[in-house]
C-alpha positions as CSV (number, residue, x, y, z in Angstrom):
1,X,0.1,0.1,-0.3
2,X,0.9,3.5,-0.6
3,X,0.2,6.7,1.2
4,X,-0.1,8.8,-2.6
5,X,-0.8,7.9,-5.9
6,X,1.9,8.3,-9.1
7,X,2.2,11.8,-10.4
8,X,2.3,9.8,-13.9
9,X,0.1,7.1,-15.0
10,X,0.8,5.7,-18.5
11,X,-2.1,4.0,-20.2
12,X,-2.2,2.7,-23.9
13,X,-3.2,6.0,-25.4
14,X,-2.8,8.5,-22.4
15,X,-0.5,10.1,-20.1
16,X,-2.6,11.2,-16.7
17,X,0.2,13.4,-14.8
18,X,0.4,15.9,-12.1
19,X,-0.1,19.3,-13.5
20,X,2.5,21.9,-13.5
21,X,2.8,25.8,-13.9
22,X,3.5,24.8,-17.7
23,X,0.3,23.2,-18.3
24,X,-1.6,27.0,-17.0
25,X,-1.6,28.3,-20.7
26,X,-3.1,24.9,-22.2
27,X,-5.6,24.0,-19.7
28,X,-6.8,27.9,-19.9
29,X,-7.2,27.7,-23.1
30,X,-9.2,24.2,-23.4
31,X,-11.2,25.8,-20.5
32,X,-12.0,29.0,-23.0
33,X,-12.9,26.5,-25.6
34,X,-15.6,24.5,-23.6
35,X,-16.7,27.3,-21.3
36,X,-20.2,27.4,-22.8
37,X,-20.4,23.4,-22.3
38,X,-18.8,23.2,-18.8
39,X,-20.5,26.1,-17.7
40,X,-24.0,24.2,-16.7
41,X,-22.2,21.3,-15.1
42,X,-19.3,22.8,-13.4
43,X,-20.1,26.3,-11.9
44,X,-16.1,27.2,-12.0
45,X,-15.8,27.1,-15.6
46,X,-16.3,31.2,-15.6
47,X,-14.3,33.3,-18.0
48,X,-11.8,34.2,-15.0
49,X,-10.9,30.5,-14.9
50,X,-9.8,31.0,-18.6
51,X,-7.2,33.1,-17.9
52,X,-3.5,31.7,-17.4
53,X,-2.7,33.1,-14.3
54,X,-5.8,32.1,-12.7
55,X,-4.6,29.0,-13.8
56,X,-1.2,29.2,-12.1
57,X,-2.7,30.0,-8.9
58,X,-5.2,26.7,-9.1
59,X,-2.1,24.6,-10.1
60,X,-0.2,25.9,-6.8
61,X,-3.0,25.6,-4.6
62,X,-3.4,21.9,-6.2
63,X,0.0,21.3,-5.4
64,X,-0.3,22.2,-1.6
65,X,-3.8,20.0,-1.7
66,X,-1.8,17.0,-2.9
67,X,1.0,17.1,-0.5
68,X,-1.3,17.4,2.2
69,X,-3.0,14.1,0.6
70,X,-6.5,16.4,0.4
71,X,-6.6,16.2,-3.5
72,X,-4.8,14.6,-6.2
73,X,-5.0,16.2,-9.3
74,X,-4.3,15.6,-12.9
75,X,-4.1,16.7,-16.5
76,X,-4.9,14.3,-19.4
77,X,-2.8,14.3,-22.1
78,X,-2.2,12.1,-25.5
79,X,0.1,9.6,-25.0
80,X,1.4,9.9,-28.5
81,X,0.2,13.2,-29.6
82,X,1.0,15.1,-25.9
83,X,-2.2,16.8,-26.4
84,X,-3.8,18.2,-23.6
85,X,-7.4,16.4,-23.4
86,X,-9.0,16.8,-20.0
87,X,-8.7,16.9,-15.9
88,X,-9.4,14.6,-13.3
89,X,-8.7,14.2,-9.7
90,X,-8.8,12.2,-6.9
91,X,-10.5,14.0,-3.8
92,X,-10.7,13.1,-0.3
93,X,-14.2,14.9,0.8
94,X,-16.3,11.6,0.8
95,X,-15.9,10.3,4.6
96,X,-13.4,7.4,5.5
97,X,-12.7,4.9,3.2
98,X,-13.8,6.9,0.3
99,X,-12.3,8.8,-2.6
100,X,-14.3,10.8,-5.2
101,X,-13.0,11.0,-9.3
102,X,-14.1,14.0,-10.8
103,X,-13.3,15.0,-14.3
104,X,-14.1,17.0,-17.5
105,X,-13.1,16.8,-21.1
106,X,-12.3,19.0,-23.9
107,X,-15.1,18.5,-26.3
108,X,-12.2,17.7,-29.1
109,X,-11.7,14.6,-27.3
110,X,-15.3,13.4,-26.3
111,X,-16.5,10.0,-27.2
112,X,-13.5,8.2,-27.7
113,X,-13.2,6.6,-24.2
114,X,-10.8,8.9,-22.9
115,X,-12.5,9.8,-19.7
116,X,-13.2,6.1,-19.2
117,X,-9.8,4.7,-19.6
118,X,-8.1,7.3,-17.7
119,X,-10.9,7.0,-14.8
120,X,-10.5,3.1,-15.0
121,X,-6.5,3.7,-14.6
122,X,-6.9,6.1,-11.4
123,X,-9.7,3.9,-9.8
124,X,-6.9,0.9,-9.8
125,X,-4.5,3.8,-8.6
126,X,-7.3,4.8,-5.9
127,X,-7.3,1.1,-4.4
128,X,-3.5,1.1,-3.8
129,X,-3.8,3.6,-1.4
130,X,-3.8,2.1,2.1
131,X,-6.9,4.1,3.4
132,X,-9.4,3.4,0.4
133,X,-11.9,0.8,0.3
134,X,-14.2,2.7,-2.2
135,X,-14.2,5.3,-5.0
136,X,-17.1,7.2,-5.8
137,X,-18.1,9.6,-8.7
138,X,-20.6,11.9,-8.1
139,X,-23.0,13.6,-10.8
140,X,-26.4,15.1,-11.2
141,X,-28.8,12.8,-12.9
142,X,-29.0,15.3,-15.6
143,X,-25.5,15.0,-16.7
144,X,-25.7,12.1,-18.7
145,X,-22.4,12.0,-20.5
146,X,-21.0,12.1,-16.7
147,X,-23.0,9.2,-15.7
148,X,-22.2,7.2,-18.8
149,X,-18.5,6.6,-17.0
150,X,-19.3,5.0,-13.8
151,X,-21.9,3.2,-15.7
152,X,-19.6,1.7,-18.2
153,X,-17.0,1.2,-15.4
154,X,-19.3,-1.5,-13.2
155,X,-19.6,1.3,-10.4
156,X,-23.2,0.8,-8.8
157,X,-25.4,3.3,-8.3
158,X,-25.6,3.6,-4.2
159,X,-27.9,6.5,-4.1
160,X,-29.4,9.6,-5.4
161,X,-29.6,12.8,-2.8
162,X,-31.1,15.9,-2.9
163,X,-28.5,18.5,-3.4
164,X,-28.7,22.2,-3.5
165,X,-27.7,23.8,-7.1
166,X,-24.3,24.4,-8.0
167,X,-24.7,25.2,-12.0
168,X,-27.6,26.0,-14.3
169,X,-28.4,22.7,-15.6
170,X,-28.4,20.7,-12.6
171,X,-31.7,19.2,-11.3
172,X,-30.6,18.6,-7.7
173,X,-30.6,15.0,-8.0
174,X,-27.3,14.4,-6.7
175,X,-26.3,10.4,-8.2
176,X,-23.4,8.8,-6.4
177,X,-21.7,5.8,-7.6
178,X,-19.3,3.4,-5.9
179,X,-16.9,0.9,-6.6
180,X,-16.1,-1.6,-4.2
181,X,-14.4,-4.8,-5.7
182,X,-16.2,-6.5,-3.0
183,X,-19.7,-5.3,-4.1
184,X,-19.8,-6.5,-7.8
């Protein structure tokens, strides 16, 4: 067992790696390109988030969260192209024994299994952490693209809870998908 996941994970088609300040430009550009489609689901996808300097600050904050063990934030890049494809993270905000995976994808990479591949890889790494016995994915019931990922990967819908709206397209029906090897 390990206390933190690796800083770099390589899959068949992807490199999922810890971000650096050098990634701020490509992340800001991707947010700018995708802001209109992200904002209905992700309230943070503002015009300000599409600014390079805001991403430098966010990456520095994520470095501190990584070191504290609260969150492990990654960029997703093409293995052969090195192109930025999206983001994925492990969050320790779901209680003892659990870790949550959150993600978003550049529209140019949608429909090709990128998020499923990255999520599967991060799920495997999460279970190598000494204190994780379940991985969760949370999404609004109306976000069909986001909920397709846990369905595809064998997560089980554990429950749907009411939640205050955090973004314009949300219904307030918050789905919690859980993967536990012993529940399959």
